[in-house]
N, C-alpha and C positions, 0 to 999 in steps of 0.2 A: 349666555346670560338665560337665566331660567324663566318660562315665560308662565305667568299666572292664567288660574283657571279663566278668569275675567276677560284677561287678555284673549285669551284663546276664542271666548264668546264672542270677542269683536274683530276678531281677524275674517278677512273675506276668504270665501272658498272660490278660486280663481275655475276649478271644473264646473263652477255655476255661473259665474261672473262674466267669463270672456264669451261663451256663444249667444249670451242673454245681449250683450251691446255688440256683437256681430250682427245677430239678426235686427238690430235695432236700427244700426248704419243702412242696412240693405232696404228695410223698410223706407227709410226713411229718403233716401237715393243720395246719401250722404257724397258720395263721391262720382255721380254720375255730372257729366259738362253737357249741356248742350251745343247743338251743333252752330248756335249763333252767337256763341260767346265772341268777343274780340281781344286778340293777341291775350288769350290765357298765360299764365305762368305753366311752361312747358317742363315738368320735372321727370327724369326717365331713367332706369335703371338697365344696363344690357340684360335683353332679354334672357331666360337660362335655354340651355340643351336641357332636353328633357330625357335625364336620367331616372327620374321616379322619384327620387330621396333628395330632400333640401340637406347640405350640408351647413357648417356654420361659416363658410364664408360666403354663402346664397341669404344667410340669416343678417348677417351684417349689411351686406349691399342693398338688400330692400327694404331693412329698416333703415337707413341712412335715408333713402328718396321719401321712403313713407312717412319720415319725422317732418323732413323738409316741405313736404306737399301739404300735410296737414299743418303744419305752422302758417305756410302760405294762404293756407284756405282762410284759415283765424281772423287773417288781418285783413280779410276781403275778397283776396284777388279770386277769380274764376283759375280752377286749376287743372291743367290736364296731365293724369298720373295713369299710365295704361298699361296692361301687362299682356304677353304674348310669348309664344311659345317657341324656341329655332329648333325646329322638329324634324329636319330633315337630317342624314349624314351617316357616314360608316358604323358610329359606335351602337346604333340602333338595328344596321341591318346584323351586325354580329351576334347582339345579343338576341336577336328571332333566330340566327342561326342555331345559336345555343340552346334554345329553349322548344327547338322545333316548332317555333309560329312563323308570322310573316312582320314585318318592320312597322305596317300601320297599325295592326292590333297592340302590337308594343308599345309604341309610341304613345296610342290614344289612352292605353292602362296609365302610362306613365304619367300624361297629362294630368290625368283626372286626379292621381295622389297628391300631385304635386298642388294643384289649384284648391284641393281640400286642406294641404299644408298651409298654403300660403294665406285662408280665410283664417285657419286656426292662431297663426302668429297677428292677426289682427293688421294686415296690410288692407290699406285703402284702394283697390281701383274700380275703375269705370269698366267693369267687366262687359258692359254693351261695345268696347270697344277692342274685344279681344281678338288677337290675330294669329293662328297657327300656320307655320309656312309649309306642310306638308299638303295643306287642305289643297283642292283644283282651284278653288275661291282665290287663292293667294297666288300658288305659283303660276298661275294662267299669266300673271301680270310681270311674273321673271321672265316668261318667254317672250308678252308683248314689247316690255323692255329692250329685251333682246334685238329685238327687229328694228326699234328704232335706234338702237346703238347704231346697229349695221346701216341704217339708212342715212345715218350720221357719219358713216366711214371710219368707226372704232372697234368694227369688228373685223379679224381676220382669221383666215385659216390657212395653215402655215407649218411646214415640217419645221422640228426644232428638237435641240437635245434637251431631253427632259428628266426631270426629278421624278424616279418611279419607286414607290414602295414595294421591295416584293412581300411584304408582309400583308398588308392592305391591298395588295394587288390594284394600285391604282397612281396616276400622276399628284405629284404634288406642287402646286407653287411656292418660286424660292423663299417666300415668307414662311412656309411652312416645314422649312429644313432648317433644324438647329443647331447649333455649334460648329466647332472646327471638325466636329466627328460626323457632320452630317448626317444626323439620325431624324428620321420621322417625328413630328409636333406630336402625334397620336399615340403612337405605339414604341418608341425609340430605336426601332430597327433603323441599321445603317442603308443608305439610299442606294439603288443603283442610277446609272444614266440610261437614257433609252433615247432614239430617234423615233419620233413618232407625229402625225400631222394632228393638229390639233386646235379647237379655237380658240382664239385671245381677243381680251378688248384692250385696247391699244391704250393704255392709261398715260405710257408715255408720252403722248400726245398733250398730255394736261402736267407732265413733269417740271414745267416753270411754273407755271400757277400754284401748284399744290407746294413747291418748294416757297416762294414768295408769301404766298397766303399767309405761312405760318409765321411769320412777324407780327401778324395781326389777332393772333389767337392770344391774347392776354390771359387768357382766362383758362387756358392749359398750364399743367405743369409741364417747367422747363426742361425736363429729362424727356419728355415725350415727344416734344416738340425738336427737340436734338436727336433725340432717333429717329425720326422721318426725316431729319434733314440727311442723317448721314445715311440712311436707304434710299434715299433718293440720289444723293451722291452728286451733285453737282461738280463738274471740272470745267474750268477754264483753261483753253488751250487752242492748238492751231492746227490746221491739217496742209499738207505738203504730200506731192505725187513722188515717188522713186520709180523710174524705169526698171522693169524687171523682166529680163530676157526677152525672148520674142513674145511675152503676154502683154506688154504696154505697160501704162502707168498704173499705179497702184494706190491708192490713195491711204496716208497711215494718220491717225490722230495723236500729237503728245501733247503734254502740258509742259514741257523742258525740252523747247526747240533751239534754248540756248545751247547744248549740247549735240547738235546735229554735226558740226567736223569731227566727234567722236565715234558717229556709227561706224563700225567695223561689220555687222553682219546686219540681215533682214530676216523676220521672223514672220510667218504665215499661222492662224489657228488652222488644225486639222478641216473645219468646215468652210473655211473659206474659200471661194471659188476657183481662185488660182490654185491652191493646194488641190483641189476636187480634179482640175484640168492636168497639172503636174501628174497626178495620181494615175491620168490616164495612160501615160507612157513609160512611167516609172514604177514597176514592181514593187521595188521598198520603200516607196514613199507610198504606194498603194496599201501595201499592207501596216505601216505606220498609223495611215489614217485609220484603217480598220479596226485595228489594236485599239486605239487612242477613242474610237467610238464606243467602242462595249468596254473599255475596262472602266473601274471604279476609279473616281477622280484621287482616291486616297491611293492608290497602288501606282502612282504616278510622282516623280519625283519634277522638283524644276529641271533638273538635268535633260530631263526625256525630249529627245527631238531626231529630227534625220536631215542630213542635206541632199536638198533638192537635184545638185548638180548644177544649178540654176545661179544668175549673179544678177544684182541689183545696183544701179549707179545712183551713188551717195551724190545730190545736186551739190550738196555743198563743196566737195573735194575733188568731183569727178572721178572717183575710185569705184571699182567693182568690189562689191561686199557680196558673200556667200548668203544664199537664200536658204531656211530651215523652215521646216515644218515644225512646231513645236507646241506642245499642248497646254505649255502654260500660259500662251496668247490663246483667250477668249474669242470665240465668233462673235459674240453679241455684245460683246464691250468693247467701243470706240469703233475702227473698223474691221478688227479683225486681223491686221497686218500691222506691225511696227517695226521703226529702226532700232537697233539694238545699241547701246551706249555703255559696255561694261563698266567702264571708270567711274560711271556716276549712276548706276542701278546695281540694287541688290541683287536681283535673278538675273539680269542681263551678267553681272560678273560669275556669277555661280556657272552659270550655262557657260560660259564664254572659256572658264577655266577646264571644266570638263573635257569641253571639244578641242580647246589648244585656239582659239581666236585670240586676234590681235586686244589689247586693252589700251586704248588710248588715251590719256588724259587732255580733257578741253577745259577744265573749269578749276580754278584754283583758289582757297581761302582768300577774302577779300582784307585788308589792313585792320578793321575793326573787328572781325573773327576771332572767334575764341580758339580755333585750331591755327599753328604754325605751319604755313603752305612745306617747310622743310621735312615734316612730319607726318606728312602724306603721302603716304604710299598705294597706289591705287592699285598695282600688281598684286595687293597683299588682299585689298578692301576697297570698296567703291565711297568716294567721297560723294555723297547724296545732296549734300547742302547746295545753294544758289553762293554764286561766290563771282569771281572775274574771268573773262576769258584767257586762257592760252592757248597756243597751237592752234590757233584759228584763223591765220593769215591776220589779213588788215583789220579784223575784228577784235584782233587782241587787244585787253584792255576794259571792255566793256564789260558793262556789270551784267549779271544774268536778267535781269530785268530789262536791261536797254536792248540786249540781244533777242531776249524771246519778241518785244515789239518789230525791230528793224528787219528781223530774218523773214516775219511774213511777208513783207513787200519783196525782200532779196530774192526768197525761192517760190515767189507765186504763189506763197499758201494762202489759205483764208481763217479768220478767226473763228473759234468754235464753241460752243459748249455743250460738253455732252454729260450724262448721267448717268449713273450706275443702275438708275430703275429699269425694270424690264418689262414688257409687256406681262399683262396678266393671264395666263393660262388658266380657264374656266373646265376645261375637260375633265371629266372623272369618271375611269371604268367602272362604276357602279350602279346599283339599282336604285337607291333611297334619294333620289335625288330629282331637281327640275329635267326634266327631259327637255333637251336643246331642239326648238323648232326647226330644223332643218331636215330636208328629204332630199337624199342622191341620187340624179336620175342620170343613166349612162351617157345620153344625148343632152342634158339641159344642164348637166352639172349641179351644183350647190343651190336648190329651191328652197323659198320660206314657206312654213306652212302659211295658210292666209289667215287672218283673223278669224273669220267665223268659224276655222275649224280647232281655233283654240277654245280651251285649254288641250294640250295632247296630255292625256291623262297616263298615270303610268298603268301598265298590265298587272295581272295578278305575277307576284312575288313566284321567282323562278331559283330555285334552289340548284347550284351550280357554282363552279370556281368560273376565275376570269371575269368578262364583262358578262352580269345576267343578263342585260337586255338583248345580247346579241343571239341570246338563244330563245327568246322571245320571237317566234319565226311569225305567228300569226298576228301580233302587231308590229312587225318592223316593216314587213312586205305592204307596201302601199303603191295606188297611182299617183304619177308625177302631177302635181298640181297645173303645171305649166303644159305639158303637151299630151300627158294620160295616161303615158306607159309605166310600166310597171318599174317600180323606183323601190329603196330603202329608209326607213328614215334613220334617221342619227341615232344611234344607239348608247351615246354618251350621255350623262348627265351632267348638270351645272355644280362648280365647287358652292359647296354651302354657303360659303360668304357671300355670294350673288344674293341670297336671300336677307341677311343683314344688313346689306348696303344699301335699303331704302325701307325697312321696315318700319322707322320711325315717322315714315310718312303715311303710310297706310293707315297708323292708327287715327287719323285725322278723320275719315271717311270710311272706315271698314267695310260698308256692305255696299257701297260704290259698286254697278255693276256694268257700269260702261267706259271704264277708265281707271289706273291704277289708286289715284286719289284724287279729292277735289282741288284744284289748282288754287283758285280762289282762297279757299280756308288754310290751305296749305302754304301759302304763301304771306298769310296774317299769322298762324298760329307758331309757324318754325324761324327760325331756330330753335332745337331745344335747349332751352335757358340753364338747367343742370342736369350733368350727362352724368353717371355714376360706373364704373365696372372697372377691369383688371388689366391691369398693366401691359400683361401679356398679349392685347390687344393691339398694342400703339402702331405697329407697321402691317398690320393686316387689316381687321375691321375698319378701324378709324380711316386708315389711308384709303380703303374701298369705299367707304361711305364719304368721304369728302369727295373722293372721284364722282362715284355717282350723283351728288347733290349739284357738284358743277355741270355734270352733263344734261341732267335732268331740267336744269335751268337754261341752258342752251339751247336744248328741242322745244323751249317755250311751254314746258309742263310747271314749271314755277316762274314767279315775277321777281326775279333779283334777289332771291337766296343762294348766295353760293358755298357758305360753309354750313354745316348742320350740327353742330353742337356748340354754345358760346362757353359754356364754363364744364370744365373735364376734373372730373374727380378720382384718382384711383386707388380704389381701398386696400389698405394694407391687409396682410394675412393675418388670420387666426390662427395661432401656434398651439402644439398641444400643451398639456401643464408644465411638462418639460422644456419647453421652447423650441422642440421641432416642430417640423412641419406635420399637421395632422394625417394618420394615413393608419387602415387596420393592418398594415403589416407590422407598423412601430407599434400599435397596441395602446394608441395616444388621442384615438379620434372619440369627440363627443359627440352624442347622437341629440340633436335639435327635439326630436321626437321626446326622448326622454326628459329632457329639461321641461319642456312642456307639461308633459304630464304631472311632475314633482314640483316644480316653482310655478309653473303659468308663463304664456307667450312674455307678458309686459314684465317679468323679472329678468328673460333672457334679454330682451329689448334695453332694458334698461343697463345691464352688467356691459353688453356690447357698446354701447354708446359710451358708457362713462367710461371704460377702458382706455380708451385713447382717441387720437383725434383722426378721422376718415381714413388717412393717407398714411397711417403710422401702423406696424403691426405689432400685435402683444400675445402675450399667452394665456392663454384658459385660468380663470383660478375659482376653484370651490369657494373660497373663502370670498372672492368677488361677488360669485354670484349669492351665496348666503346675504352679503351686505345690502345687496339689490333688494333682495326679498323682504329681508327684515326694514328697511326703509319704507318701500311701499304699503307694509302691513302697520306701520307706526304713522304713518300720514294718515291711513284709513283710519286707526284708531283715535287719532287727535281730532279727525273732521266729526267723526262718530259722536265724539263726547260733545264736541262744540254743540252740535245739533240737537242732541238729546237734551240740551239745556243743563247739564251737570254745572257743579262750581268748579270754574275756572282755575280756583287757587284752593286747594284744600289748607288748611292751616299747617296741617304735619309735611307738607311740600315746601313750605319755606324754607328757604337756605339760610346757612350760616347762623351768627348771633355775636352779640359784645362780648368782652371779655368777660364780665360779670354776668353774662347769661341772659342778660335783658334781651327783646325783640329790637331789632332793627329797622327802624325807619329809614326807607328808602324816600328816593327822589320823589316828586310829586308824581301823580298817577297821568295830569297832563303832559309832563314832560316826558315820561317816559312812552306814553301813547304816540307821541310827536315823534320821537327818537324811532318808533316801531314804524309808524307811517311814513318815515324818510325811507327806512329800508326796506319796505313794500314797493315803494316807487322807485328806488335804487335797482334794485333785483330785476323786476319787469325790465327795466332800461339793458341791465348789463344783459339779461339772458337772449333779450332781443337782439341788441349787438350780438352775440355769439352764435346765434342761429344763424342770423345772415352770412357770418364769416363762416357758418359752416365746421364752428368749434364748439358740437354739441357735450362735449364732457365739461366744458367751460358754463357751459348753459346749467346744465346740471348738478352742478358743484353749487352755484347761485342758488338753485332750488333749495339745496339739501340745507345751507347756511340760513334760508331763509326759513324752513321749517325748525330749525334747531332755536332760531331765535324767538318763534312765536312760542313753543314750548318751554323758553325759560321764561317770557315775557309771563306766559301762565303761572308759571312757578314763583314768579317774583310778586307779583301784584294781583290785585283783580281787574284784569284786561278791561277794556274800551271795547265792549260786544261789537259795537261797529268796524272799528281798527282791527280786531281779532281775526271776522267773518272776511273785511277783505285781504285780509292777508292768507288766508286760507283758499279764498276764491282768487287769487294771482295765482297760488301755487300750484293749484288745480290744473289753472289754463296753462301754465308754463311746462307743468309737467305732461299733458295730455298728447303734445304729440308723440313723444317717445316711449310711454306707458297710455296707449291711448283708454284700457279697458278699467284703469284704476282712474285716470281722470273722469272719465264718465260717473264711476260709483263717487268720487268724491263730490262731483258736480250733483248729482241725486240726492246727496244725504245732507247740501245747503239749501233743498230746494229750488234749487237755481230751474230756470225755463228752458225747455227745449235740451238739446244735447251739447256739450261740451266742443264737440266736435266741429260744431255749426257756431259756436259761440265767438264774440269778438274777442282779439287779442287785448291783452292789458296794452292801453294806450297812455304811458307814464313818461316822465323824461325824469331824469335823474336831478336832484334837488341842485341846485346851482353850487357850486364848487364842490360837489359830495366828496370827488376822489380826493381834495385836501383836508376836509372833515376825516374823512377815515382816517386817513394816513395818519390826523393828528391823535384820534382816539387810539390806535392801535399802538403807534410809538410811546403815548403817555401809559397804558395797559404795561407796554412792554417794559418801560423804566420803572413801571411799580414792581415788576414781579424782581428784576434784575436786583433793588433795594433790598426787597424781603430777602431775596436770596444771597446775598452778597454781606449782608448786615445779619441777617440769620433771625431775623422777628417772625415767630413762632405764631403770636396773635395780635395782630395790627387791632387798635381800639379806631383811630381816625386816620383818615388822608386827608391831607389839605393838599389841593392843586391850587398853585398860584399863577396866572396870568402874565405874561411879559406887559411893562409899560408899555403906554404908545410911543414914548419917543424910539425904543429899540425897533418898534417897527420903521419909522421914518430911517435909521441906521439903515437896516436893511435895504430899503427902497433905493437910497442912495448907494448903497454898495454894488445893489444890481445893474447900475447905469455907469459907475465909476471907473476908470481905469487905472486909479490910485486911489483906494477906498480913503486912506486916513485921513491926508488931506483935504480930499471931498469932506468929508464929515465934520471936522474941525473947523471949516472953513463955515459952514452953516452957522449962522448968527444964534438961531433957536435952540441948537443944540450944544453950543458952547457953553451953555449952563452948565451941563451934566458934566464938565470937565472929564477928569480921568477915566470916569466910569463909560462915558461914550468913545475916549479914545481905545479904550482897553478894548471894547466889544468890536470896534470898527477893526481893531489887528486882528481878532479872533475870525472875524468874515474874510476878511483878505488873505489868509492863510487857508480857504476853501477851494476847492476847486469849482464849488456849484452849492447855490443857496436855492433850498426848496421853495417852491411858493406857499405863502399861509394866509390865514384868514385875518381879516381887521380883530382888534383886540374885543370888540364885545361881540363879535360872532364867534370868535374863537371860545368867549367864555360862556355864550348860549349852548352850543356843541358839548363842551364838557360838560353843562349841566345836564345834557339832553342824556348823556351815558354814563353818567355817573352810577347810574342804577347795577350796569355790568361788572364797574369795578368795587362797588358794594357787595355784590351776589360774589364774585370772584374770591374776595380777602375775608368778607364777614366784618366789614369794617365800615363807619361812617365815613362818608366823604364829603369833604367840604369844598368847593369850587369859589375862588376868589379872584377880585379885580384886583390890579396891581396897587389900588388904591387902598381896597380894603385889607390887602395882606400885610402883614409882618414886613418892613424893608429888608431885613436881611434875607427873608424868603423870596420875596418880590425881585432882589437883584439878580438872584441866580436864573429868573426865567428866560426864556426867548421865544421870540415870534415862533409858534409850530411847535415847542417846546417848554411846557409849563413846568413850573418849579415844583419839587414834592415833598413834603414834609408826613413822615410816619409816625405817630405816636401809638404806644404800647400801653 
């Protein structure tokens, strides 16, 4: 489309407009929230890692929360919408190494760049509440909270086989190891396993509550809740004891106690205490244990294991079964010991075949199972389904469920619930993180750093391999707080997920000096009402944040807040134009900075929010960007033309004409104005509902339709100034959360008071039965199009619409309630006078699965009269709307409620 010189003059310059309104918001403290606000709407996006550059994923994430926060603020809510920086972590350390600088300088430079970019995007944050996790003022409270957790019995130091990334040279939590190939979540390097002493937060103490509380998180996506359920991994089972040689009773945990009669060997994890004891006297076992501890898990087969020379007694049969140490048994799952039933477990079956161990079937398919007992050969493959017991002595014939229940008592066991969730190892052998506030004294052991000595600040950056803090000799050597003797600081730093596990609490009182947050205020302002961030944090950040919230409530730092986030949205990915993930290597990345410079922040925001609902992914589209830009310029011009007092309808803009070339007389100005006024109210109501439901694209589509209607209104007739202005004001307000700079420009052109960011949201309800009326109008217009196209009418002169008679409305009412429509209609005395016509219409309705709601005849007539101008403009013909009494009998007889009869004359 060619842009005229006049249109260019009316176009806004985003390079001038956007900074001006950003300054105006800042000067007016639009986004600041007072500390005495009561239960504000808390809207939050996951704070960014400080990489220094925004990408399109950032733009989408933060536009979503900014738009919703602006929407709620205009609705009169106090809104807490803060921003901070997830600024510790290995990437900053690596970047500093590459640039021969230190992580702090690099990080603070990145923060300054990103803050400027956020301002350029028009994101409205209360910057007085900004938090930066690498600042001592923040991370001292990581250290203080660590001590609170330790006092509550939730901190342990223990040796464990841990995930080690040889590239990052640090330990990884289980959640940071990705995929079957076990790759580091940061650098995709295959991990190793190392036995190390580490600090753990015992999140397993909260496993049951973390699992059960998921059922109450109705505002979370189901897939995230399911991911957490699977990660926590609750298993209902039982424990029983097996006597192992001279080593006494060894407890096992199993979910299949019904198979105990089929146990033909016993397995110990290499790290199990009994395995370690056996290794002291058995060189072959010792060699295997050492090999298993050092080996990469991928290098070990399910068949890997060694016979110990010991035997365990099966309490069900009294038989002696061989004891193996096998790497497929995990030390930290269950008890680290298990009885093996090769006939009914795939791994046990593979191990038994390799080691030539007996395979004894003790469960066969039940009568109602899909499998035929004669077709089950456990020597070939394990039968792993429940069934009925065989070869189990007096218990033959019990179902698996019955046996599991009965055997707990028979074999002196106990019911147990186990979880796959492991304790959270927070120790990291890196520099750029929170120092763990512990000191090791040879005499006193591990001693906490006293509160008055917090924060333990990081020393100057040390360029070294391995653990950098271990090389900070002057920093790490201190006196023991208890006995005064020489001691050594803990040189590990905390996992950076500790930082993000409570940052949302710090926002409520970021400058508080004597506590991590104000308890009374946090208890009132929390939980977060709307939280937006990536699905990749489902079983790391989100799980840890839930854990932290429960703990700080239990140690009386909160009052009854058990969950941090009420409603969670995982935004979808912004893909490259080719539909692939954006990346530099693929050459399909799009720079937000370039889009801002070329089109402006509002264009980027509008395109991203129109492209798809927040949780859906979508591909970048230059055409979509151009469409968003054009729309913003068009609504700016339309508003400017009205504000300048120009004629709202030039004679050469009138559409259409009669077949003879004469001017069309449109519906009365009052009827048209009434139609537009109702559409304005309906649009406000629709957009409000869509904003509430986080369906921003639907809300923005409603705004586009309203602006299109206003333009057609102006072209069709001399608009009612008050109605037209109300339409523009409504459009400006509805658009302002997503395109706030243009929203302010429109607001200013309309000479409205103050800022649109602080204006009241349109408080309009949709007109009564609006959806029914809209369907009536749209169906009628579509029917006219079909007739014109089918018959081939090139130049219609008059279109007559006839509303159905009232008796047909009565038939519809009866048809909705009656089981047998035709008799019910014909038994109605008032309808009997219409004879076969009534019977035929009843038969028509009886054949329909659904009967749409419709308006009464007089309201249907009024609705069509209000909308007649749209049909007139579209087809260039006079439109006549008639009641059934006014219409020709032949035409009226074809009309139905909600579907007027149509006659088109050429």
